[in-house]
N, C-alpha and C positions, 0 to 999 in steps of 0.2 A: 670562362675567363673572369678573373678577379681584377678589381681596380682599386687603387688607393682612394679614389674619389668617394667611395662608399664609407670611408672612415674605418675600415677594418683594422683591428688591432694586429692581426698577424701580418698584414701588409706593412704596417708601420714598423714592426719588429724586423722584418726582412730588410727594409730600407736602412734601418739603424745598423744592423749587423753587416750589411754589404757596402756601406758607405766608404768611400776612399779616405776621407780625413779620419784622424783619431777622434773618436767620440767617447766621452765618459761622463757618467753622472756620479757626483761626489757629494758627501754630506759634511757639513760643519767646517770649522776653520782648519782641520787637519786634512781636508779633502779625502776622507775615507771613501774609497771607490765602492759604489753600489753595483755598477755594471759598466762594462767597456766593450766596444765592438771589436771585430776581428782585426781591423787595422791597428787598433791600440794594443791588442794582445800580441800582435806580430812584433811591435816595436818595444813594448814594455814587459812582455812575458805573460804567462798564463795565470800566475798566482797573485793577481792584484786585488781581487775582490776582498773587501774588509780591511785593506791596508791603505795607508796614505799614498796619494798620487805623488810620484817623485818630481815635484815642481819646486825644487830648491831655489832659494834666493828671490822668491817672488811673494813673500808673505804679505807685504804691503798691498799689492794688487789684490790678493785674495781677501784681505781685510776690507778693502774698499768695496769690493763686490758684495760682501756679506753685510756691511753696514749701510751702504748707500743704495744698493740695488742697481748700481750702474755697471754696465759692461766694461770690461778692461781688455785691452789688446796688448799682447806681449810679442816682441820680435826676437827670433833667435834663441828660443828656449831649448836647452839640451834635454833630449829624451833618448835613452839608449845610446846608440852610436850616431844619432842624427840631430839636426837642429830644425826646429819647427816654429812657425808663427802660430800663436795660440790666442783664442778668444775665450774669456771667462764670462759666463752669464749667470745671473742669479736664478735659483729655483725657489719658487714660492709655494706655500701650502694654500689650502682653500681660503684661509683667512688673510692671506697676503703676507704672512711672515716668511722671511727668507730662511730656508732650511739647508741650502746647499748651493752647489755651483755645477753648471754644465761646462765641460771643457771640450773645445774643438781645436784640433791641431792639424796644420797642413805643413808638410815637409818643405823646407826652403830649398830653392834651387831646382 
């Protein structure tokens, strides 16, 4: 029996992949997708990696996360054919520099 408490990388990857919300790790101000989970691929398509996350109309929120390091919450973001409440959080490197954004989206309704 394996458990996440042991800090296993494989367990963390399984949790990421099987999570119900859309989860994506994105780089820089264009939100170039590094990885996205199954829920995200189901809504946004399979060919996202390396392309900008389609988060149109929310450039100011993305800039705020990248410059201030403060989380931003967005309501009713259009992704595919649905609307989602989205949380943007900064990703920092070992030196504390902000290098990207994590995106978590939960379907509204």
